[in-house]
VEXDREN-2710 file (C-alpha; in Angstrom, 1 decimal):
% VEXDREN-2710
k/r/px/py/pz
1/MET/31.8/15.8/-11.0
2/THR/28.7/14.0/-9.4
3/ALA/28.5/10.6/-9.4
4/GLU/25.6/8.2/-11.3
5/PRO/22.8/7.3/-8.9
6/SER/23.5/3.5/-8.5
7/GLY/21.5/1.0/-6.4
8/TRP/18.9/-1.7/-7.3
9/SER/15.9/-0.9/-9.4
10/ALA/13.2/-3.4/-8.8
11/GLN/9.7/-4.2/-9.5
12/ALA/7.1/-6.5/-8.8
13/TRP/3.6/-6.7/-10.1
14/LEU/0.4/-8.6/-9.3
15/THR/-3.2/-9.6/-10.8
16/LEU/-5.9/-11.3/-8.9
17/ALA/-8.7/-12.0/-11.6
18/GLY/-11.5/-13.1/-8.9
19/GLN/-12.3/-16.2/-6.7
20/GLY/-11.4/-19.4/-9.1
21/SER/-9.8/-17.4/-11.2
22/GLY/-6.1/-17.4/-10.3
23/HIS/-3.5/-14.7/-10.6
24/GLN/-0.6/-13.3/-12.5
25/ALA/2.3/-12.1/-11.2
26/GLY/5.8/-11.6/-12.2
27/ALA/9.2/-9.5/-10.8
28/THR/12.7/-8.5/-11.4
29/ALA/15.3/-8.9/-9.0
30/PRO/15.7/-8.5/-6.3
31/LEU/12.2/-9.1/-5.7
32/LYS/10.6/-12.4/-5.9
33/TRP/6.9/-13.9/-5.6
34/LEU/6.8/-17.2/-3.4
35/ARG/4.5/-19.9/-4.0
36/SER/0.9/-18.9/-3.1
37/TYR/-1.3/-20.6/-0.7
38/ASP/-5.0/-21.1/-0.4
39/ARG/-5.8/-20.9/3.6
40/GLY/-9.1/-22.3/3.4
41/ASP/-10.9/-19.2/4.6
42/GLY/-11.4/-18.1/1.4
43/TYR/-8.2/-15.8/1.5
44/ARG/-5.0/-16.6/-1.1
45/GLU/-1.8/-15.8/0.5
46/LEU/0.7/-14.3/-1.7
47/PRO/4.7/-13.8/0.1
48/LEU/6.9/-11.4/-1.5
49/LEU/10.1/-11.9/-1.0
50/HIS/13.2/-9.4/-1.0
51/THR/16.3/-11.5/-1.9
52/ALA/19.0/-8.4/-1.4
53/GLY/18.1/-8.5/2.2
54/GLY/17.8/-4.9/2.5
55/LEU/17.9/-1.4/1.1
56/VAL/20.2/1.1/0.6
57/GLY/20.5/4.6/-0.3
58/GLY/19.6/4.9/-4.1
59/ASP/17.4/1.6/-4.2
60/ARG/13.8/2.0/-6.0
61/LEU/11.0/-0.7/-5.4
62/GLN/8.2/-0.5/-6.9
63/VAL/5.2/-2.7/-6.6
64/ALA/1.7/-2.7/-8.3
65/ILE/-1.5/-4.8/-7.6
66/THR/-4.8/-4.9/-9.1
67/ALA/-7.2/-7.0/-7.6
68/SER/-11.2/-7.4/-9.2
69/GLY/-13.5/-9.8/-9.4
70/ASP/-14.5/-10.5/-6.0
71/SER/-11.0/-11.9/-5.3
72/GLN/-9.7/-12.3/-1.6
73/ALA/-5.9/-12.5/-0.8
74/LEU/-3.2/-11.4/1.8
75/LEU/-0.2/-9.7/0.8
76/THR/2.7/-9.8/3.1
77/THR/6.4/-10.2/3.0
78/VAL/8.9/-13.0/3.8
79/ALA/11.0/-11.0/6.0
80/ALA/11.6/-7.6/8.6
81/GLN/12.5/-5.1/5.6
82/LYS/16.0/-3.5/6.7
83/VAL/16.8/-0.3/5.8
84/TYR/20.6/0.5/6.0
85/GLY/22.5/4.0/6.5
86/SER/23.8/5.6/3.5
87/LEU/24.8/8.9/4.7
88/GLY/28.4/9.4/4.2
89/ARG/29.1/5.8/2.8
90/PHE/29.8/6.6/-0.6
91/ARG/33.2/7.9/-0.9
92/GLN/33.2/9.9/-4.1
93/ASP/29.7/11.7/-3.5
94/ASP/28.4/12.6/-0.2
95/THR/25.0/13.8/-1.5
96/PRO/22.4/12.0/0.8
97/ARG/20.9/9.3/-1.1
98/TRP/17.4/8.2/-0.3
99/ALA/16.1/4.3/-0.7
100/HIS/12.4/4.8/-2.6
101/GLN/9.7/2.3/-1.9
102/ASN/6.8/2.7/-4.2
103/VAL/3.4/0.7/-3.6
104/VAL/0.2/1.1/-5.9
105/ILE/-3.2/-1.0/-5.0
106/ARG/-6.1/-0.8/-7.4
107/LEU/-9.4/-2.8/-6.2
108/ARG/-12.4/-3.1/-8.2
109/ASP/-15.5/-5.3/-8.4
110/GLN/-15.8/-6.6/-4.6
111/ALA/-12.4/-7.4/-4.4
112/ALA/-11.2/-7.8/-0.7
113/LEU/-7.5/-7.2/0.0
114/GLU/-4.7/-7.2/3.2
115/TRP/-1.3/-5.6/2.5
116/LEU/0.0/-6.6/6.1
117/PRO/3.9/-6.9/5.4
118/GLN/6.1/-7.8/8.5
119/GLU/8.1/-4.4/10.2
120/LEU/10.7/-2.2/8.9
121/VAL/13.8/-1.2/10.6
122/LEU/15.2/2.0/10.0
123/TYR/19.3/1.9/10.4
124/GLY/21.3/4.5/11.8
125/ASP/22.1/7.1/9.1
126/GLY/19.3/5.6/6.7
127/LEU/17.1/7.4/4.5
128/LEU/13.7/5.9/3.0
129/GLN/10.7/7.5/1.4
130/GLN/8.0/5.4/1.1
131/GLU/4.4/5.7/-0.9
132/LEU/1.3/3.8/-0.6
133/THR/-1.6/4.6/-2.5
134/VAL/-4.7/2.8/-2.7
135/GLU/-7.8/3.1/-5.0
136/LEU/-10.8/1.1/-4.4
137/GLU/-14.3/1.1/-5.9
138/ALA/-17.3/1.0/-3.5
139/GLY/-17.7/-2.5/-2.7
140/CYS/-14.3/-3.2/-2.1
141/SER/-12.1/-3.3/1.1
142/TRP/-8.7/-2.7/2.0
143/LEU/-6.9/-3.6/5.7
144/GLY/-3.2/-2.3/5.0
145/THR/-0.6/-2.4/8.9
146/ASP/3.0/-0.8/8.6
147/VAL/4.9/-1.4/11.8
148/VAL/8.7/0.6/11.8
149/ARG/11.5/0.5/14.1
150/LEU/13.4/3.7/14.1
151/GLY/17.0/2.6/14.4
152/ARG/18.3/-0.3/15.9
153/SER/17.4/0.5/19.9
154/ALA/18.2/-2.7/21.5
155/ALA/21.7/-2.5/19.9
156/GLY/22.0/1.3/21.7
157/GLU/21.7/3.0/18.0
158/GLY/19.6/5.5/17.3
159/LEU/18.7/7.7/13.8
160/GLY/21.8/9.7/13.7
161/GLN/21.3/11.5/10.6
162/GLY/18.8/8.9/9.1
163/CYS/15.0/9.8/8.7
164/TRP/12.1/7.8/7.5
165/ARG/9.2/9.3/5.2
166/SER/5.6/7.9/4.7
167/SER/2.9/9.0/2.5
168/LEU/-0.5/7.0/2.5
169/THR/-3.4/7.8/0.4
170/ILE/-6.6/6.3/-0.2
171/ARG/-9.3/7.4/-3.1
172/ARG/-12.7/5.8/-3.4
173/ARG/-13.2/5.8/-6.8
174/ASP/-17.3/6.2/-7.6
175/PRO/-18.2/7.3/-11.5
176/ALA/-21.4/8.5/-10.3
177/ALA/-21.0/10.6/-6.9
178/GLY/-17.3/11.3/-8.6
179/ASP/-13.9/10.4/-6.5
180/ARG/-13.1/11.3/-2.8
181/TRP/-10.3/11.2/-0.8
182/GLU/-10.7/8.7/2.2
183/LEU/-7.4/9.4/4.1
184/VAL/-4.2/11.5/2.7
185/ASP/-1.7/10.5/5.8
186/ARG/2.4/12.1/5.1
187/LEU/4.6/11.4/8.2
188/SER/8.6/12.6/8.4
189/LEU/10.4/11.4/11.4
190/ASP/14.1/12.1/12.1
191/ARG/15.8/12.2/15.7
192/HIS/14.6/15.5/16.8
193/ALA/11.0/14.4/15.8
194/LEU/12.0/11.2/17.9
195/GLN/12.3/13.1/21.1
196/ARG/9.8/15.6/21.1
197/GLN/6.4/14.9/23.1
198/HIS/4.3/15.4/20.1
199/GLY/6.5/13.1/18.3
200/MET/7.7/10.0/19.1
201/ASP/8.0/11.0/23.0
202/GLY/11.2/9.0/22.9
203/GLN/9.6/6.1/21.6
204/PRO/11.3/4.0/18.7
205/VAL/8.4/2.0/17.2
206/LEU/5.5/3.4/15.4
207/GLY/2.8/1.4/13.7
208/THR/-0.6/2.2/11.9
209/LEU/-3.4/0.2/11.0
210/VAL/-5.8/1.3/8.1
211/TRP/-9.3/-0.3/7.3
212/ALA/-10.9/1.0/4.3
213/ALA/-14.2/-0.7/4.5
214/PRO/-16.9/-1.5/1.9
215/ASP/-19.9/1.3/1.1
216/GLY/-22.3/0.4/3.5
217/THR/-20.7/0.3/6.8
218/GLY/-22.6/3.1/9.0
219/ALA/-21.3/5.1/11.5
220/PRO/-23.3/3.2/14.3
221/ALA/-21.3/-0.4/13.2
222/LEU/-17.7/1.6/13.1
223/ASP/-18.4/3.0/16.5
224/ALA/-19.1/-0.6/17.7
225/LEU/-16.3/-1.2/16.1
226/VAL/-13.9/1.4/17.8
227/ALA/-15.4/0.9/21.5
228/GLU/-14.5/-3.0/21.0
229/GLY/-11.4/-2.3/19.6
230/ARG/-9.8/-0.5/21.9
231/GLN/-10.5/-2.6/24.6
232/LEU/-8.1/-5.1/22.6
233/ARG/-5.4/-3.2/24.2
234/GLN/-6.1/-4.9/27.2
235/GLY/-2.8/-6.2/28.3
236/LEU/-0.5/-4.6/25.7
237/ASP/2.1/-2.0/26.6
238/GLY/2.6/1.2/24.8
239/ALA/0.4/4.4/23.7
240/MET/-2.1/3.0/21.2
241/ALA/-5.4/5.0/19.7
242/LEU/-8.3/4.0/17.5
243/GLY/-10.7/6.2/15.7
244/ARG/-13.2/6.3/13.0
245/LEU/-12.5/7.4/9.0
246/GLU/-15.3/8.2/7.2
247/GLN/-15.7/4.8/6.3
248/GLY/-13.2/2.4/7.9
249/LEU/-10.8/2.8/11.4
250/ILE/-7.2/4.4/11.9
251/ALA/-5.0/2.9/14.7
252/ARG/-2.0/3.7/15.9
253/TYR/0.9/2.1/18.2
254/ARG/4.1/4.6/19.9
255/GLY/5.9/2.4/21.8
256/ASP/9.2/0.1/22.1
257/SER/7.7/-2.8/21.0
258/THR/7.5/-4.2/17.6
259/GLN/5.8/-7.5/19.2
260/MET/3.3/-5.2/21.0
261/ALA/1.9/-3.2/17.9
262/ARG/2.0/-6.7/16.2
263/PHE/-0.3/-7.9/18.7
264/TRP/-2.7/-5.6/18.7
265/PHE/-3.1/-5.0/15.0
266/CYS/-3.7/-8.4/14.8
267/ARG/-6.7/-8.4/17.5
268/LEU/-8.0/-5.5/15.0
269/TRP/-7.8/-7.8/12.2
270/GLY/-9.5/-10.6/13.7
271/LEU/-12.1/-8.2/14.9
272/LEU/-12.4/-6.7/11.5
273/ARG/-12.9/-10.4/10.0
274/GLN/-15.7/-11.3/12.6
275/HIS/-17.3/-8.3/12.0
276/GLN/-17.6/-9.1/8.0
277/GLY/-18.6/-13.1/8.9
278/GLN/-15.5/-14.1/8.4
279/GLN/-13.4/-16.9/10.1
280/ARG/-10.8/-15.6/12.5
281/PRO/-7.4/-15.4/10.6
282/VAL/-4.6/-18.0/10.9
283/LEU/-0.8/-15.8/10.9
284/PRO/0.8/-16.5/7.9
285/ARG/3.4/-19.0/7.3
286/VAL/6.6/-16.4/6.7
287/TRP/5.6/-14.9/9.9
288/PRO/8.3/-16.0/12.6
289/PHE/5.6/-15.6/15.6
290/GLN/5.8/-18.2/18.1
291/GLU/2.7/-17.0/20.6
292/ASN/-1.1/-16.0/20.2
293/PRO/-1.5/-12.1/19.5
294/TRP/-5.0/-13.3/20.3
295/LEU/-4.9/-14.7/23.9
296/ASP/-3.9/-12.5/26.9
297/GLU/-1.3/-13.8/29.7
298/GLY/-3.9/-15.4/32.1
299/ARG/-5.8/-17.1/29.4
300/ARG/-2.3/-18.6/27.5
301/ALA/-1.2/-19.7/30.8
302/ALA/-4.8/-21.4/32.0
303/GLU/-5.1/-22.9/28.5
304/GLY/-1.7/-24.0/28.3
305/PHE/-0.9/-22.7/24.4
306/ASN/1.9/-24.1/22.7
307/LEU/1.2/-23.4/19.1
308/ASN/4.7/-23.5/17.3
309/GLY/3.4/-20.2/15.0
310/GLN/0.1/-21.5/14.0
311/CYS/-1.4/-18.8/16.2
312/GLY/-4.9/-18.3/14.8
313/GLN/-5.5/-22.4/14.3
314/ALA/-7.3/-23.0/17.4
315/LEU/-9.4/-19.9/17.3
316/ALA/-10.8/-20.9/13.6
317/GLU/-11.5/-24.2/14.8
END
């Protein structure tokens, strides 16, 4: 007899009603929204905590976010997400059990949302399927990042029989002209893809950044952002690529360092904030950074930075 499915089934939801209108949020264990912060740059920071410490086969997390009324928010996670190995770990049933994570984001009425979770670590023999769906209206913008380490390479551990599957879809809602797809990006990486030249080529870290720009961001502006964003790779290790979407940007990182991926994505984040006439960001309070991703090594040494985690503060002043 096949064992009944087991694992956590948790939900978190958030509704942002606009500047000055606050928000409503709720969650079921092991998910929990922590206290929000007014960042002083027009954005409200809302950290999401996964209190169980990681995912195992059979776990299901669902997050639903709706933003409207010119709201501006930065959503992040309190710690790196761990996905533990599940293959061969259940005595009564050796059927592969996947962990699932589903996030749905809907933006209306000039809303701007930044979805910047900390990195994900997939342990050997771990199975994760994640889906991120974004729907936005014409005047809205969305910035999202995803950094994943495939296997605990520092401990000499590979993926084993594990696999990471990801689906990212972005759809523009336009009642007059009709809906259109901005991006449909599906990836599946196992131990074979890790070694292939046209896969990860032996590198354990993959990062993706996507910016869905508000309507009116023309091709010349996007081309200029691509050129400047490529310059921001200077001093960083790994293979990095940046290109245009029809109305936005997509960046990829492939290498051996989650720090290098985060540094480049933070630099692009600051660039996009400046392009929109906003302040450069201050890193979230829950991030464990002790270094400034916006400064190269020479400038950091010359200017004597010791920022204790408030890495963006000097640039915001």
